[in-house]
Every structure is written in structure tokens, then in C-alpha cells.
N, C-alpha and C positions, 0 to 999 in steps of 0.2 A: 524672490525673497530680501526682504530687506539686509543689509549687511548691519550688525548692530556692533557700537563703539565698546571695547574692552574696557575703555576708560570712561567711566560716565561724567556725564557734563557739569560745571558746574552751577551749583542752585542759581537761576535767574539768569541762564549763558545759555542761549537756545543753538549756539554754531560751536555746539562742543565737537561733534563728531567732525567735522570737517578742518576746524584748524588740530585737531589729534592726528587727523591724515598728516600734513603739511607739514609738521613737526618730524612725522616718521618720515615721510619723502625728501625733505632735507637733508636727517640724518643719512638716510642711504647714499643718496648724492654724495654726501662730504665722504663718505666709509669709501663709496668706487670708484670715483670719479678725481684722477690724482689733480692735486692744483701745481698749476701750471708755473706761476710765480715760483713756487717754493723748489722745482727740479732746473726753473732757470739758475745759470752759475753767474753771481756776481763778475763783472766784467768791468775794470778799470776805463775809464773813458780818458783816454789818449787824445785822440783825436780833438781838437778846439779845444784844450786843456791849458792851464794857466803855463805849465809847463812849456809849451813852446815857444813863452815869451820870457827873454832877458835885456840886463842891461850891460852896455858896454863898459869894460873896464875904465873909460875914462870918466862916463857917467857915474858909475861906483865911487868912485875917487871925489868928484863932485859933493855928492852927496853927503860920503862921512863930511867933507871939508867944512860944510855947512850947516854942521850940528852946531846948538846952541851953546852949549859947555862942552868941556873933557869929559863931563860921563857918559854925555851922547854921542861925542865922536868917538870912544872909545868903544860903548854899544855896539854902533854900527859898522864898527871897523871890524869887530869880532862875527858881526852876521855876516859880511862880507866877506871875510876869509875863513872861514869855518863851517858856514852851510848851515850851523845847526838853526834848530826851530827855536821862535819868538820864547816858548815857556823852558826852554832849556836853557836859555840867556838870560832870563830873569831870574831864575834859579839857581845861579850862579853862586855858591859863597865863597870866601875868599880862600879857606883851608881846598878848596876844587881847584885851586890852578897852581899846578908844579912846574915852577920856575927851570928846578933843574932838567927835568924833563922836557921839560917847553911842550907841557899836553893841560887839557882841560879835561877835570874830569863830571862826564854827563851822567847823573845822580839819577837827575828826575828823566830819564827819554821814554821814546814813547814804546809804552809796554813794560813799562818797568824795567826796562833792561840798561843797567848801565853801561857804557864804554867811553874809552878815549879818543881824545880829538886834539890831532897837533895844532901848535900853533907857531907863526913866524918870533922871531927873536925881539923885531920891533913891536907887535902886540905884547909878547911877554913884557916887555918895558914898560907900556904904555899899560897895560893894567896894575903894574907895579907901582908905579909914580901915582894912579887913581886910588891904591888902597894903602896907602903907604902907613897911614896911622890905623887903619884898621884891622882887625883881628880874627875875627868871627862872623862881622855883617855881611849881608850882599856884597857881592861885589859889584852890581848896580843899584845903588841904594835911594829910595824917594827921600823927601826932606824928612819923614818922622822915621828914617831909618830901616823903614822894613824893606820886602821886597817892589819892585816895580810892576803894576800889575799890566796884563796884557792888555789894556787901553792906553796905557800912557806910553806903554814902547809902540805901539800902533801910529801916537801920536808922535813921536820924538822921528819916526822914518816919515813918515807921513808932512809935517813941517819941514825936514831938511829938504825933500824933495823941490818943495813949492818951495824954497829957497833959494835951491840952486839951480831953478828953470828944469827941472827931469818932469817928464810927464812917463808914465805906465804904459808899453808899447802896446798893453792888452787893450783895444779898442772898449770891451768891457769894464775897464777900468779906467780912473782918472790917477789918482796918486801913486806915490810908490808906496810898496808896504815889504813887511818882513818876510815873506814867501817867494815875495821877488829878488831879493837877495838871497836867496837858499838855492831857487831856480837858477840866478847868474850865476852863483858858483859854480854849479853841477856843470853848466853850460860851458863857463868856460874852463874848466876842467878840461873837457873832453873834448874841447878844440884845442891844446897844448898836445892831447894823444893822453891825458892821463888813465889810469886804468880802471876799467868797470868796477872791479873788485874791490878797489881800496875806496873809490868813492860810494860805492854802499857801505863800506864799513864805518867811513865819515859821517854820512849822512843818516845813519842808524835804521839804514832798511833791515826788515825782517829775511828780505830775498833779494838776491841779483836780480830776478825777475822785475821786481821793482823798477830797480835802478835802469834797467836795458828796455820796458814799457815808459819809462818817463823820458829817459835822456839818450837812449840808444839809437833815436833817429833823429832825423832833422829839422831843427828849429826853424823857427820863421825867418830869423836872421841869413842862415847859412843857404835857404833856399833863395831869398835875395839876391844874395854875394854870389851865389853860382850864375843864376840868371844873367845878372852885371855884366859876369866875367865872359858867356858864352855870349852875350848880345852886343859885348864891345867886338869880340872875336868877328863876330856876320858882318857887324858894319864897317868894318875896317875895309877901308876901297884897296882892292887888287892893285899892284902893280902895272900900268897900261906896258904893253908890250912894243919896246922896240922897231924903229921900220926895220926895212930888211928879213924881221924874223916869221 
């Protein structure tokens, strides 16, 4: 006995039943078979990420010194000495700088979570010099007085890197980037024995696990430095035994 389709086919549509059964089959499969893509937890790709690469303190200084204007140099100094994101630096207002406490008030942090970032006395003096005649405008203003765009910030850093002759150590990239400044700050902090908990607060990570995943392991520079140190020991010729021994 033929199976009758409970939903009649549309006029002029001869394949109503097969189409209905296909839709029913797909609905049943979707309801009973779990979607592995949804169940698979998101994992941060740490291996091979940009966090493995960073600039040395000498390279950072060269890039900062090669800024075309005082604004550009102070902007890159802020990136290098605080590890803040480019959007956070671009959004800084004059009122967000506390010279007495020597901190930056990051109001536009990731996840809309404000935080305080300490700064050095030299950086505080340079920001004060840059914004001496301004009260409410952006710290790093464009020619029209508005905040710098992210593209403009990228260009400032890239051009300074080219002028300094510093290339991005990541083989997948060529020019120096703002995020490379952030990674460099974190790596240099860790190399000097800085607290991961403090670093997490400065960088504005939601969890210390994020900081550990990114910077708790050795960088490419660490691996190369340790390799060269061990190889120097292995290749060092041993003292030949003297006669009679």
C-alpha cells in the first residue's frame, strides 16, 4: 500500500512527497544528532601565534626615536611602556592622564572594563609637554583635532619601523605593528621577573589564564638564546690532559 503524504503537494509540483520527506529527515537528524562544532570548546591558538615574537629593548627605542613628530614619538612610547592596545591609546583624552598618581585611565578597554595603567615619570612629562595647551581634546590628536583613527596609528608605527630599519620578527609579517609593541612589553616584563598577575592587570586581560597562555611559555627569542648558550658550552674545547696524568 503506497504511503500518502500528509501535506499535499503544491499545484504543478509533482515531487511534493519526496520534498516533504527530505525536510522531515533533516529535522529529525538535526534534533537527534549533536553538532560537534557547537560542542567543541574554543581554544586559543598559542602555538605559532604572534605572542611568540617580540622586539628587544634596543629595537623598541630605535623605533620610538624615529617617529616623525613629538606626537608620534610619545604615542609609540606609550605603546612600548604600557602594553596598551592601539584603540585604547587612540581614545585617550587629556583628562584621562593623572600626573599626580602617574597613571592612565583606560575608559575604552576591551569588554568596556575601565582600568588604571601606571606610567613612568618620563612618559608623564612627555605627555604633559604634548598636551600643554589643551584641556579636553584627545592626547594624540589628528590635524582636525579629533582622535587618531586605528589606520593612522598603524601607519605611524609602521613608518617609524621602516625609518629605524627594524622589521617584524614574525615571518608572516613585515612591518612593525602596534600589537608587536604589546607583545614586546609583556615579554620584556616576564624576562625581568615581573609578576604575571600584575601583567594581567596592566594588559587588561579578563583572566590570568589568558596571560599565562600567551606569555607563560618561552618565546622564540628565549628558545634561540638558550640554544646558543648550550651550544657554546658543548662546542667549548676541553683542556687537554697534561703529560704524566
